[in-house]
PLY file of the C-alpha trace (Angstrom):
ply
format ascii 1.0
element vertex 201
property float x
property float y
property float z
element edge 200
property int vertex1
property int vertex2
end_header
7.38 -6.09 6.11
7.14 -8.43 9.11
7.75 -11.98 7.87
5.91 -13.71 10.74
2.63 -15.14 9.38
1.03 -14.95 12.82
1.28 -11.15 12.64
-0.96 -11.23 9.55
-3.53 -13.31 11.42
-3.60 -10.92 14.40
-3.70 -7.64 12.49
-6.85 -5.53 12.14
-5.74 -4.65 8.60
-3.18 -6.47 6.47
-1.57 -4.20 3.87
0.27 -5.69 0.91
2.34 -2.70 -0.24
3.56 -1.63 -3.64
6.55 -3.35 -5.21
8.93 -2.79 -8.08
9.30 -6.59 -8.37
5.75 -7.91 -8.20
6.39 -11.52 -9.28
9.54 -12.08 -7.23
8.03 -10.45 -4.15
4.96 -12.64 -4.57
7.29 -15.65 -4.56
8.83 -14.35 -1.33
5.37 -14.12 0.24
4.83 -17.76 -0.64
8.23 -18.88 0.67
7.72 -17.14 4.02
4.18 -18.41 4.56
2.78 -14.88 4.43
0.81 -15.64 1.27
-1.13 -18.42 3.01
-1.80 -16.13 5.97
-3.13 -13.37 3.69
-5.40 -15.80 1.83
-6.65 -17.28 5.12
-7.62 -13.90 6.58
-9.35 -12.91 3.34
-11.41 -16.13 3.50
-12.44 -15.16 7.04
-13.72 -11.82 5.76
-10.98 -9.84 7.50
-9.59 -6.66 5.91
-6.80 -6.92 3.34
-5.55 -3.92 1.34
-3.30 -4.30 -1.69
-1.66 -1.19 -3.13
-0.26 -1.19 -6.68
2.03 -4.24 -6.88
0.33 -5.55 -3.75
-3.03 -5.24 -5.51
-1.63 -7.21 -8.45
-0.47 -9.99 -6.10
-4.03 -10.39 -4.76
-5.33 -11.10 -8.26
-5.93 -14.39 -10.04
-3.43 -14.20 -12.87
-0.36 -12.09 -13.62
1.22 -12.04 -17.07
4.57 -10.30 -16.93
6.91 -10.24 -19.91
8.17 -6.75 -18.98
9.30 -6.40 -15.37
10.40 -9.95 -14.54
9.98 -11.70 -17.92
8.37 -14.52 -15.92
5.44 -14.92 -18.29
2.25 -16.14 -16.63
2.17 -16.49 -12.84
-0.68 -17.43 -10.54
-1.59 -14.65 -8.14
-3.06 -15.26 -4.70
-6.53 -15.57 -6.28
-8.28 -13.46 -3.66
-9.62 -11.02 -6.24
-11.05 -12.35 -9.52
-8.93 -10.03 -11.63
-6.29 -10.60 -14.32
-3.21 -8.42 -14.67
-1.01 -8.04 -17.73
2.14 -5.95 -17.81
2.40 -3.36 -20.58
5.66 -2.03 -21.96
4.50 1.54 -21.38
4.17 2.57 -17.74
0.96 4.20 -16.54
1.73 7.57 -14.99
-1.33 9.38 -13.63
-1.76 12.17 -11.10
-5.29 12.42 -9.70
-7.03 15.59 -8.42
-7.31 14.11 -4.90
-3.51 13.96 -4.63
-3.18 10.23 -5.27
-1.12 8.94 -8.18
-0.39 5.82 -10.24
2.96 4.49 -11.44
2.69 0.94 -12.79
3.20 -1.35 -15.78
0.65 -3.91 -14.63
-2.79 -3.32 -16.13
-6.19 -4.75 -15.21
-7.32 -6.62 -18.34
-10.28 -8.46 -16.76
-12.18 -7.99 -13.53
-15.22 -9.75 -12.12
-15.10 -7.60 -8.98
-16.74 -4.34 -8.04
-14.40 -1.34 -8.45
-12.94 0.08 -5.26
-13.12 3.66 -6.50
-16.21 4.46 -8.56
-15.94 8.17 -9.42
-15.00 10.06 -11.44
-13.88 6.78 -13.08
-13.77 3.19 -11.88
-10.48 1.92 -10.49
-9.27 -1.00 -8.43
-11.31 -3.89 -7.11
-13.21 -4.78 -3.96
-14.74 -7.96 -2.62
-16.07 -7.42 0.87
-13.13 -6.18 2.91
-10.50 -7.23 0.36
-9.49 -4.07 -1.47
-7.03 -3.49 -4.28
-6.00 -0.20 -5.87
-3.19 1.05 -8.09
-3.36 4.45 -6.39
-0.56 5.52 -4.09
-1.39 8.23 -1.57
-5.15 7.65 -1.74
-5.41 7.29 2.04
-3.45 10.48 2.65
-6.84 12.04 1.94
-8.40 12.36 5.39
-11.96 11.50 4.30
-10.87 8.40 2.37
-8.72 7.17 5.25
-11.49 7.72 7.79
-13.95 5.69 5.69
-11.44 2.84 5.45
-10.73 2.85 9.19
-14.44 2.84 10.02
-14.96 -0.15 7.69
-11.98 -1.98 9.22
-13.27 -1.35 12.75
-16.70 -2.71 11.83
-15.24 -5.79 10.09
-12.99 -6.65 13.04
-15.54 -6.04 15.79
-13.85 -2.94 17.21
-17.16 -1.57 18.47
-15.57 1.04 20.73
-13.29 2.44 18.06
-14.05 5.99 17.00
-12.31 7.46 13.97
-10.75 10.81 14.84
-12.24 13.63 12.82
-9.45 16.01 13.76
-6.38 14.06 12.59
-4.89 15.67 9.50
-2.38 13.74 7.41
-0.96 16.96 5.96
-0.51 18.50 9.41
1.11 15.35 10.79
3.50 15.13 7.84
4.48 18.78 8.38
5.04 18.10 12.09
7.34 15.17 11.34
9.29 17.13 8.72
9.72 19.97 11.21
11.04 17.51 13.81
13.50 16.12 11.26
14.63 19.63 10.32
15.11 20.49 14.00
17.22 17.34 14.50
19.39 18.20 11.49
19.84 21.76 12.73
20.74 20.58 16.23
23.06 17.73 15.35
24.44 18.46 11.88
24.41 22.20 11.27
26.52 25.02 12.65
28.55 24.33 15.80
27.63 20.65 15.90
28.99 20.17 12.38
32.10 22.16 13.25
32.74 19.94 16.28
32.14 16.74 14.32
34.47 17.72 11.46
36.98 19.86 13.29
36.42 22.63 10.73
35.77 25.74 12.83
34.54 27.75 9.84
31.41 25.57 9.63
30.32 26.82 13.05
0 1
1 2
2 3
3 4
4 5
5 6
6 7
7 8
8 9
9 10
10 11
11 12
12 13
13 14
14 15
15 16
16 17
17 18
18 19
19 20
20 21
21 22
22 23
23 24
24 25
25 26
26 27
27 28
28 29
29 30
30 31
31 32
32 33
33 34
34 35
35 36
36 37
37 38
38 39
39 40
40 41
41 42
42 43
43 44
44 45
45 46
46 47
47 48
48 49
49 50
50 51
51 52
52 53
53 54
54 55
55 56
56 57
57 58
58 59
59 60
60 61
61 62
62 63
63 64
64 65
65 66
66 67
67 68
68 69
69 70
70 71
71 72
72 73
73 74
74 75
75 76
76 77
77 78
78 79
79 80
80 81
81 82
82 83
83 84
84 85
85 86
86 87
87 88
88 89
89 90
90 91
91 92
92 93
93 94
94 95
95 96
96 97
97 98
98 99
99 100
100 101
101 102
102 103
103 104
104 105
105 106
106 107
107 108
108 109
109 110
110 111
111 112
112 113
113 114
114 115
115 116
116 117
117 118
118 119
119 120
120 121
121 122
122 123
123 124
124 125
125 126
126 127
127 128
128 129
129 130
130 131
131 132
132 133
133 134
134 135
135 136
136 137
137 138
138 139
139 140
140 141
141 142
142 143
143 144
144 145
145 146
146 147
147 148
148 149
149 150
150 151
151 152
152 153
153 154
154 155
155 156
156 157
157 158
158 159
159 160
160 161
161 162
162 163
163 164
164 165
165 166
166 167
167 168
168 169
169 170
170 171
171 172
172 173
173 174
174 175
175 176
176 177
177 178
178 179
179 180
180 181
181 182
182 183
183 184
184 185
185 186
186 187
187 188
188 189
189 190
190 191
191 192
192 193
193 194
194 195
195 196
196 197
197 198
198 199
199 200
């Protein structure tokens, strides 16, 4: 993550990603000034997306006696939601391909859910969005809706969301490029030259 607060102010969308150390990473956000920048853009109605641990950081109150043993910690207070860590981790795979892996649980929410069907999940206040789901925006329709909302909220009137971009196809393209690079530079003759072991060629 870029630790320059001015980057947060300039971005069309600020994403607070997942974390395996929610409380300590929240402290880092505060120490670097990023927390203030995230709160400031939320107050201006600009898009902020928190995913899993990032969602938890956006909330009002975090009680963690499991991951960090820090007890009660104030979140950024952008979403009126309380989080408490449970000893048993939530492990859920959803039909849309998204999944959840987290100890932090929503125990109170005064916000509208971000996802409403087939069951409510996450929280949303204007363009501040929090979800425990990883991979939700790998779904092309979900990602396109988010990008259209971000464009509208940031005044990008000329922005048109591509209807042809496929996350699955792009991921396959990048994996193929990586495989080609491995084959060219690590396999066969290249590996033989690098190691001096002719039999690998």
